[in-house]
DOKETI-294063 format. One line per 10 residues: number of its first residue (from 1); their letters; for each residue x, y, z of C-alpha. Coordinates in steps of 0.2 Angstrom, whole numbers. Example, Ala and Ser with C-alpha at 12.3 -4.5 7.8 and 13.67 -1.06 7.14 Angstrom:
<recs>
1	AS	62/-22/39; 68/-5/36;
</recs>
This chain:
<recs>
1	MTLIRQLRPA	-857/153/642; -864/169/649; -855/179/635; -862/167/622; -880/169/629; -878/187/628; -872/187/610; -884/175/604; -900/187/603; -889/200/595;
11	LVILGFLSVL	-882/188/582; -900/182/578; -907/199/576; -892/204/565; -894/189/554; -913/192/553; -911/210/548; -897/206/536; -908/194/527; -923/206/528;
21	TGLLYPLGIT	-915/222/522; -901/215/512; -910/201/502; -929/200/504; -933/219/503; -922/222/488; -929/207/479; -946/212/483; -944/230/477; -936/224/461;
31	AISHLLLPEK	-950/211/458; -963/225/461; -955/237/450; -953/225/435; -971/221/437; -978/239/438; -964/248/428; -955/235/417; -947/247/405; -940/259/418;
41	AGGSLVHENA	-935/245/429; -925/238/415; -915/253/412; -927/263/400; -918/255/386; -921/262/368; -923/250/354; -922/252/335; -926/237/323; -925/225/337;
51	QTVGSALIGQ	-908/231/343; -904/240/359; -896/257/354; -895/265/371; -904/271/386; -916/286/388; -907/289/405; -889/290/398; -882/302/385; -871/297/371;
61	NFTQPRYFHG	-856/306/363; -863/312/346; -850/322/337; -855/322/318; -862/338/311; -878/329/305; -883/325/323; -888/335/338; -875/335/351; -878/333/370;
71	RPSATTGADP	-870/341/385; -851/339/388; -847/324/400; -834/324/413; -833/305/415; -816/296/413; -810/279/411; -794/269/412; -780/274/399; -778/258/388;
81	NDPTKTVPTP	-760/262/386; -757/265/405; -770/257/417; -764/268/431; -770/284/422; -787/290/417; -792/298/401; -809/306/396; -822/294/391; -838/304/388;
91	YNAAASMGSN	-854/296/396; -845/282/404; -859/274/414; -847/265/425; -839/281/431; -853/293/434; -846/310/440; -846/329/438; -831/339/436; -831/345/454;
101	ASPTSRALIE	-823/361/448; -828/378/457; -834/393/446; -817/401/449; -807/386/443; -795/390/429; -796/373/422; -815/375/421; -814/392/413; -802/386/400;
111	RVRIAVAQLK	-813/371/396; -828/382/394; -818/394/383; -813/380/372; -831/373/371; -838/390/366; -825/393/353; -829/375/346; -848/379/346; -845/395/337;
121	TENPDAIAAG	-834/386/323; -847/372/321; -862/383/321; -858/399/312; -875/401/305; -883/401/322; -870/414/328; -873/425/313; -892/424/316; -889/431/334;
131	WSIPMDLVTT	-891/415/344; -883/415/361; -874/399/366; -884/390/378; -876/386/395; -879/368/395; -869/365/379; -853/371/388; -856/364/406; -857/346/412;
141	SASGLDPDIS	-870/339/423; -868/333/440; -868/315/434; -859/317/418; -872/306/410; -886/319/406; -896/312/391; -906/329/389; -903/346/383; -914/362/385;
151	PQAALFQVKR	-925/366/370; -914/382/367; -899/370/366; -907/360/353; -914/374/343; -897/382/343; -891/367/333; -905/367/320; -896/377/306; -881/365/307;
161	VAHARNLPEQ	-890/349/307; -902/355/293; -887/360/282; -878/344/285; -893/334/280; -899/345/266; -915/347/275; -927/362/276; -923/371/292; -941/372/296;
171	TVRQLVEHRI	-943/353/295; -929/351/308; -936/365/319; -953/357/319; -945/340/324; -936/348/339; -952/356/345; -962/340/343; -949/331/354; -949/344/369;
181	AHPLMGWLGE	-954/336/385; -963/348/396; -963/349/415; -973/336/424; -990/344/429; -984/360/421; -972/365/435; -961/350/440; -945/350/431; -939/360/416;
191	PHVNVLELNM	-943/358/398; -930/346/389; -926/336/374; -919/319/374; -904/319/362; -904/301/358; -923/300/354; -921/317/344; -907/310/333; -917/293/330;
201	ALDALHM	-932/304/325; -920/313/313; -913/297/305; -931/291/303; -935/306/291; -924/297/278; -932/280/280;
</recs>
């Protein structure tokens, strides 16, 4: 009986704190965030013609020449042919991860070399014009889900996209410049361009 009396206050406190911090607090914060910031609390979903086409927080694997491409993604998923193995699945939101490779990693160096070669092949006009390949187009982010690229990375792709869509280069360049998000308060963060929103604006030019 003495042991039960000693344990009872601890169990009561444990139960109270579990309900408070594990149930009431998360529900309260969720309710407040949905009330004050409904769009962000809902995942910052992006809609087009009443359909959800993605999230402003998660990149997508654009590969067609007519679209701007995002950063490489190191995320993986289960191999459909062998569930015990994994295969690359870019921008897999269920498996957020970076490559975790050190700067001296041979695998990283080889992957970057391949990415550089591919970018040179895909963007010959930019290379001929003297553009340097932006670092964020050959390196992955810590999450593997980065939806943004630097303005330099977007401008590097302008010639390819304009040619693929038969659009004036200046039109595409102005579109990129218009979509640049500048640092908050002028100093917090870096200028960036959301790839999904940029490509949606690009598609809208033909509507």
